[in-house]
C-alpha positions as CSV (number, residue, x, y, z in Angstrom):
1,M,-3.3,-27.0,8.8
2,E,-7.1,-26.1,9.9
3,D,-8.9,-23.0,9.4
4,R,-9.5,-21.1,12.5
5,P,-12.4,-19.0,12.8
6,K,-12.1,-15.6,11.8
7,S,-12.9,-14.0,15.3
8,A,-10.3,-16.1,16.8
9,I,-7.6,-14.7,14.4
10,L,-9.2,-10.9,14.8
11,A,-8.8,-11.4,18.8
12,V,-5.1,-12.6,18.5
13,H,-4.2,-9.8,16.1
14,E,-6.0,-7.2,18.0
15,S,-4.2,-8.4,21.3
16,S,-0.8,-8.7,19.8
17,S,-1.1,-5.1,17.9
18,R,-2.2,-3.7,21.1
19,M,0.9,-5.0,22.6
20,L,3.0,-3.8,20.3
21,A,1.6,-0.4,20.5
22,D,2.1,-0.5,24.3
23,L,5.7,-1.4,23.9
24,T,6.6,1.2,21.3
25,S,4.9,4.0,23.2
26,R,6.6,3.1,26.3
27,W,10.2,2.8,24.6
28,M,9.5,6.3,22.9
29,M,8.7,7.7,26.3
30,G,11.7,5.8,28.0
31,G,14.1,6.4,25.8
32,T,15.7,3.0,25.9
33,A,13.8,0.0,27.1
């Protein structure tokens, strides 16, 4: 295993959490997906 730069990890984490938030808000508004 190799250490990835912190910026790369942060970018991945940010995009994934943003996607999750988008999914959650859509699910909340539309009831069931």
